N, C-alpha and C positions, 0 to 999 in steps of 0.2 A: 504494500500500500504506500502511495506517495502522500505524505503529510506536509502541508505548508506550515512553517513555523517562522514567526517574526521575531527577530532579535534586535534590540535597541542597544547600541554601543555608544557611550558618551565620553567626552573629554573629561579630564579632571575638573572639578568645580572651580578651581582657581585659575585654570588655563584660559587664555583669551579665545574668543570665538574665531572660527576658521573663516578666512576670506575665500573668495571664489576659486582662486588658484589653489589654495590649500585643500579646499573641498574636492576639487578634481583630482589632486594628488592622492588624497586619502581614498577616494573611490577606486582609483586605479590600483593602489597598493592592495586594498582589501580584495578587489576582484581578482588580481593576479594570484593572491594566496588561495582564494576559494577555487579558482580554476584548476589548481594543482591537486586539491583534495577531492574535487567533484568526481564522482564515479568510483573512488577508491573506498576500501573498507573503513568503517569507523574504528578508531584505534582501540575502543573498549571491547570489541568482540567481532563476530562474523556477520552481525545483522545490519544495522542501519548504514546507509550510504547516501552521500550528498549527490543528487542527480540533477539539480538545477539551482539557480540562485539569481537574485537581483540585489543590487546595492544602490541606495540613494544616500548621498552625502548631504549634510546640512551644516549650518554654523556650529551646532552643538555636538556633532558626531556623525553617526550614520545609522540608517535603518537597513537591516539585512533580511531579505525574504529567502529563507532556505527551504528547499523542497527535498525531503528525506524519504528514502525508501526504508520503511521500518515496519515491524509486525504490529506494533502498538503505538498509540499516541504518546504515552509517557516516555517510551524509549526514544521516539523521535525528538521529544522536547529535551531530554537529557543529552542526546547526541548533539543537538543544535547548540546547547549551552557549552558543551565541551569544545566543539569546533571553534566557537567564538572566543572562548578563553584562551585556547592554544594559539589562535591567530594573533591575539593581542600580545601574548607573551613572546611569540616567536618573531615579532617585528619590532625593532628598536624604536622607530618613529611612533608606534602605537602603544609603547610600553606604559604610558600614563593614562591610557583609556581604561574603561571598565564596562562590564556588561550590566546594563541598567534593568532590562526586562527581557524575558523570554515568553512569548505569547503563542499558544497553539490552540487550535479548535479541532473538533472531531471530524470535520469534513476532509475528504481526500481529493487529490487532483487526478482526474482521468488521464489515462495514457494519451500522449500526443498533445497535451495542453500545457506542457511546461514552457517557461519563457524562453525565447530565443534572442540571440544577439541583435541589438537594434530595436527591440520592442520596449516601449515605455512600461512602467510598472502598472499592473492591473490593480483591481480592488484588493484591499488588505483584508484578512480574516477579522471577523468581529472579535472583541475581547476587551478587557480592561485597558485603559490607557497607561502607557509607561509613566514613570515618575518624571516630573518636570514638564515644561510647556511643550506642546507639539511643535516640532521643527517646521519652519516654513518650507514651501516647495522651492526647488532650485529654479531660477529664472530660465536656465538653458535647457530645461527638460522638454524635449520635443522629439518627434520621430525623426530619425536620421542623425540627430546629434543630441542624444539623451544625456542628462547628467547621471542617469542610472547606468551602471556598467553590468548588464545582464550576461549570463553565460550558462551553458549547459555542457555536460560532458558525460561520456560513458567510459567504462573501463573493461578491458579484457579480464575476465575472472582468473585466467591463468597467469596474468602479468604479475611481477613482483610488486608488493606493496611499497609505496613511496613515503618517505618522511617529508610531508609537505612543508613543515615548518623550516627544515633545512633548505629545501628547494626555494622557498620564498626568500630566505636570507641570501641564497646564491643569486637569485634574480635581482635583489636590491644591490648587491655588490657589482654585478655585471653592468647594470644600468648606470650606476654611479661612475663607472670607469669611462663612460662614453665621452665625457668632457675632456679627457686627456687626449683624445684623438683630434688634435687641433688642425691637422692637415686637411680634414674632410668634414663636411656637414652630414646630417642624416640623409640628405638626398642621395649621397653616394651609396647608401644601402637600400635605396628604393622607396624611401618615404617621400610622398608627394604633397603632404599637407593634410590637416585634419578633415578638410572638406572633400578630399579626393575620394572618388568612389572605388578606386582600385589601388593596387600597389601594396607595398609593405607598410604595416602599421608603425606608428611612432615608437611604440613599446618594443616591437621586434627590431627596429632599426637601432634603438638605443642598446638593446641587449647584444646585437651583433657587433656594434662599435666597441662596447665595453669589453666584450670577450676578446676582441682582437688586441686591444691594448693590454689587458690583463694576462694575455698569453705570452707577451714579449719576454718577461722575466723568466718564467719557467722554461721556455724554449731555449733561451740563451744559457741558463744554468745547465740544462741537460746537454746542450751542445758542448759546453765547457768540459763536462764529464766525458763525453764522447772523445774529445781531444786527448784526455788523459788515458783513455783506453787504448789508443793507437800508439804503440811504442816500437822502437826498433824497425824491423822490416815489415811489420804487420800492416795489412790493409783490411778494409771492412769485412771481407769474407772470413778473415782469420780470427775475428773477435765477435763473440756473442754479447748481447746486451746493449749494442749500440741502438740509440733511439732516434735522434734527429737524422743522422746520416743514413739510416735505413729508409728514410722517406725520400731520398734522392733517386734519380733514375737508376734502376738496378743494373743495367747492362754495363755501367762504368765502375762497378764496385772495386775492381782491382786497382783503380787509380785513386781511390779514397784512402790515402795514407795520412801520416801525421802532419806533413807539410800542407797537404790539401785541407785537412780539417781545421788547422789554425787560420789559414787564409779565408776559409768559408766562415769561420766564426767572426772574423773582422768584417767581412761583407755583410753578414747577418746583423751585426750590431750597428753597422752604418745605415742600412736601409730601414731597419725598424726604428732607429733613433729619429729618422726624419718624419715618422708618423706623428710625433708629438710637437712638431714645429709648425708654425702658421702656414707656410707655403710648401706645397708638395712638390718634390722633385722625383720624377719616376726613376725606377731602377736604372743604374748606370751601366750594368753589365749582366751577363747571364746568371752569374752567381747570386747577385742581388735579387734578380727575378725569382730564382728558385727559393731563396731564403724567404721572400715575401709569400710565395706560394705555400711553403711549409707553415708559415705563421697562420695563414688562412685555415689550413687543415687543422692546426692546433686549436684555433678558435672554434671551428665547427665541432670538433670533438668535445671540447669543454661544454658547449651548449647542449650537445646530445647527452653527455654524461650527467648533466644536471637537470635533464628533462625540461629545458626552458623553451626551445623552439622545435617545431616539427621539421621534418626533412624538407618539406616544400618551402617553409619559411626560411630555413637556412640557405637553401639553394637560391631563392629569390634575392635575399639580402647580399650574400657574398658573390653571387653571379653579377649583380649590379656593381658591387664594389670593384670587382676585377676589371670591369670596363673603365672605371675611373682611374685605377691605380697603375695599370699596365698600358704600355703603348700598343701592345698586341699580345697574342697568345703563342708566339712562335716557340717559346721555351717548352711548350707542351710536347713538341716533336721529340724531345729527348726521352720521353717516356714510352715512345713507340718501340715495340720489340724489334721491328725491322730497321729502325733508324741506323743509318751508317752503311747499309747494304746497297746493292746496286739498284734496288727497286724503290728506294726512299731517300731522296736527297734533301739536304738542309735547305730551308727557305732562303732565297736570295736576299731578303730584307735583313737577315741577321746572320752574316757570315760567321759571327762568333759562336753561333749555335752549332757546334761541331762535335765530333767524337773525342776531341782532345780537351780534357777538363782544364788544362793549363790556360786555354783560350777563354774559358768562362769568366776569367777575371779581367779580361781586356775591356777597356771602355768602349761604348758604342760610338763615341765621337769625342772631339775635343770639348764640346759643350757639356759632356757628362763625365766629370772627373770621378775616379774611384779612389778609395783609400790607398795611400802610398804602399802600405804593407802588402796589399793584394796584387800590386802590379808585378809583371814579370821582371827579372833582373835587368834585362836590356832596356826596360822603360823606367828604371829607377826604383824597382821594388826590392823586396827582401830576397837575397840570394838563396837559392835552393841547395847549391853544392859548392864545394871549393874547387872542383874540377869542371870539366866540360859537362854541362847538364844533359847533353845529348838531345834526343827528340823531345819536344816539350810535352808530348803525350805519354812518354814512358816514365816509369818510376825512377827517381833519382835519389840523391842523398843530401842530407843537411849535415855536413861533416859526416856523421853517421845519422840516418834518420832517427829523430827523437833524441839526439845528443843532448844530455842535460845542460852542459855549459852553454851551448848555442841557444837552447830553448830558454834558459835563464836570461841570457842576453836579450833575446827578443821580448821576454816578459818585462825586463827592465826598460826597454824602449817604450813599451806600451804604458808602463807605470808613469814614465816621464811625460809622454805625449798626451795620453788620454786621462790619466788619473791626476796628474799634476804634482807629483812628488819627485824628490831626488832619490833614485833607487840606490845611490851609493851612501845614503845617510841612514844608519841603522834605526834611529828613532822614528823617522818618517815611514820606513818599511814596517816597523813594529805596529804603528797605528793602524794600517790597513790589514796587517796580519791578524790583529785582534778582531777586526770585522769579519775576515775570512773564517776564523775559528768559530765565531758565534753563528755565522751563516751556515757553515757546513756541519757543525757539531750540535747545534741547537735548533735553529729555525728550519733547516731542511731535514729534520728527523720527524718522528711521529708528533712532535710539537705542532707542526702544521696541521695535522689531523685534529689535535685538540682545538686549534684555532677554528678549523672548519666546522667542528661539531658544536661550537658555541661555548666551550669551556674557557676560551680566551677570546676577548674582543679585539678589534683593531686597536683600540686605545691601550689595552693590556700589552699588545705586541710592541707598540711604540715605546712604552715605558720599560718593559722587561728587556727588550733587545738593547736599548741604549745603556741601561744600567749594567747588563751583563757584558757588553762591549768594554765598558770602563773597567770592570773587575778583571776581565781577561787581560786587558792591557796592563793592569797593575801586576798581575801574576807574571807576565812576560818581562816587565820592567824589573821586578824583584829577582827573578831568575837570572837576568842579564847582569844585574849589579853584583850578585853573589859570585859571578865568574869574571868580574872585573871588566865587563864590556861597557863602553861609553855609548849612550844613546846619541850623542852628538858626533860619534866617530863613524868610520866607514863600515859597510856591511862585510868587508873583507875580514873583520874580526871573527866572523863566524867560522873561518877556516881553521882557527885554533881550537875549536871545540871537538869533543868526541861523542860517540853514540851514547854513553851513559849520561852526558849532559842533555841531549835531546830527549832521552827517555825520561829524565827527571822533569823536564818541561811538560811532556805529555801527561805524566802522572799528576802533576800539579793542576793542569787544566782540567783533567778528568775529575779530580777531587772537587774542584769548584763547580763544574757543570752538573755533576750528579749528586751533590750533597742534598740529601732529602730534607734537611732542616733549612736549606737556603730560603730566605724570605723574599718573596716577589713583591714588586711595588703595589700590586693590588691587594696585599695583605695576607695572601695564602702562602703556604710553603710548597716547595716542589713535591713533597710527598702527598700533600692534600690535593694538589692539582693532578698528579699522575695517577694516584690510586693504585690499582692493581697493575698498571702498565709501567710502573717505575723501573722494574727490572728490564723490560724491553727497551726503554729509553737508554738505560745505562749501557746495554749491549750496543746500541746504535752509536752512541757517543764514543764508546771504547773502540769500535770498529773504525770510525772516522779518524780518531787520533792515532790508532795503530797504523793506519795507512800513511799518515803523515810521518810517523817515525820510520816505517819501512822504506818510504821514499828517501828519507835522509840516509838510511843505511845503504840503499842501493846506488844513489846518485850524488850524495853529499848533502850536508846540512844547509849550505848556502842555497842549493837548488830547491830543496824542500821548502825553505822559508820564502824564497822569492816566488815560488809557484802558489803557495797558499796566500801570500800577500796579493799576488796578481788576481786571484779569485775574489778576494774581498774588495779590492779596488775597482775591478771592472764590473762585478755583479751588483754592487750595492752603493751606487753613487748618491743615493737618497738616505743613507744611514748617518746617524750621529757619529761625529769624529772623522768622517770622511772629509777630504779636502774640499769637496763640493758642498758640504753641509752649510757653511755660512752663506753661500750664494742662495741655496734653497730657502733658508730662513729669511734673508733679506727680501727675496721675491714674495714669499708667503705673507710677511707682515705688510708689505706694500699693497698686496692684493686686497687685504682687508678693508682698505679705504679706496678701492677702485671697483665699485659695484657694477660698472659697465664693462668690466674686463670679460674677455671670452672665457676665462676660467670659471665664471659663474653661470655659464650657459646662456641660452637665448633670453634676452631681457632681464638678465641677472636673477633668473628664477631660483637657482639653487641657493644663492645668497639670501633670498627672501624667506626660504623655507627653514633656514637655520634657527635654532632657538636663540633667546637673548644671550649676548656675550657674557661669559663668566668674568669676574673681576680682573683676573690676570690677563685676559684677552683685551679688556678695555684699556688697560695700561700697556700700550704698545711697547714701550721701552722695557718694561718688566717681562713681557712675553718674549721679546727678543733675547733678553738675558737668560731666562730660564731655558728656552729652547737650545741656545748655544751651549750653555754650561751644563745643564742637568735636566733634560726633559723628563726623567723618571720622577722628578719632584712635582710634576703637575698633578693636580687632583684628578680623580676619576672623571668628574664633570668637565674639567678643562681639557683633559686629554681626549675625551669623546668629542668635544666641540672642535678641537683642532683637527682631528681625523676627519670628522664630518665636513669640515671646511676644505678638505682636499690637500692637506700638506703632503700626503703620500703621492699625489699626482704630479708634483713638481720635480721632474728629473732633469738635471742639467744636460746640456749637449756634451757628448764625449767624443 
């Protein structure tokens, strides 16, 4: 039986009334969450399911008309209340709202009469009025552009049950990332305006744009790991577990060696970095085209994994984006199984699209410069060999491929050119080494799962990561002082150390990271946060630090330190104590007084949706001081506000 149940959800009594824009945002947020649970089983058992809904937002909150398939009226009413309560708890913007009333009648809804998208709300069931005044009707409620956000859904009984609260949170995060994509507007994802009768919806376009930007970091992190897996004479077919490189054209796998992987990493960082800049510059070489194509694949996979867009919506959004981002689709020829044979010639428009991967890094023309590291040696790029490189399509040597001294030299160049430190000064290297340790031994472990499942908020991550970076840096500094190393001196001091020295450093870092009594800035201890997973985290941290020590044993302490520092410097330019952090803070504080900036979205809508500024934010000088010196000292409220205002979206050009 399908029972209609009306649920009245209200703002906190002390909260100001919602304006029209806020009402539309609330209706969209609630509808998005309900659309995820619609058709799925009720969490309390196997019976009631949400089969349809309508949402009407008003200045004091929202009215939800929920249509539940339940055996009895009372069960439907309980299910409606639990759905509403979980919805409010699962969405941070609605955390201050409350369920005011749940009203149900004995009448049922005949099959085929549930509300459909675009239909204004019908008559409500009779029953006692909710507490407080009846909300006024939305002025924009009309057919074709209703203030109501109706929806229906059905579910395959055999499909796995979804945690809709987690999915709603993922939806909010993805959409929030859309404003970081400064190179393109939503029209690049098929959104033609609210009045358009066809095309991609605004919500779908925002999710696609946000997914694209949010995939940059994970893809580059994973590509960095791929680079580390290719050592010596190894090429892609010799190594299992490669992730990003496995997405490249398979017929060229024998040419994907250590040198290729590093050049491809630089090309990927270059082209993805342009996405967050105001003016788009299309890919400058085949490698950049392939990297951007892989990023699109990552974004689509993340949306599919989070159950946020259908296959048709993803195809429409990213198909449109490809038309904006690429000059053409010639690079797709590389995935053809017959490409390079007598019956399939490369397109004349892209002579660089050839079977020789060395030519993938050559610029399409003088007007399309590529990163100097990616260029061939004859064009001023990084030399591949000390001898004759031979045919550019054949495997060559880098001294020896994967030679630690040469690779450390290249990392040193990148630390100087892209991170902005002197790689010969031990203290500067130690700063980004600390970031690399926290990123690899804390953030990139199951801690990120705790973040995803809600145990840690974005505000928690900001404060915990910064404080832990400081403490790791202190451990490194104390360890160096005990061995007579000067932080103002050269990194060559590392040559005088032995393996027991590096093992002592690893033990000290592991003790800090895994101390169950370590108090986090949010007030909990590591043991309280991890619960039964503490042992698993300890193993993951020990494995990461063990790899660092093993690399020092195999290739030298200097190499291990430089490589870990390179990871921190290149992967985390938006972290506290990175050389770019002061630039990020200066820009963020300035943006707070620039409501018309693109950072705040169309018409500054995201700025308007923020809650009132906490006291530390209102004092711009104090905010700058705290963020630069000790962001872990921010209150929970202030940290949440800073994160909601998009401090994590400001990444410097590298």
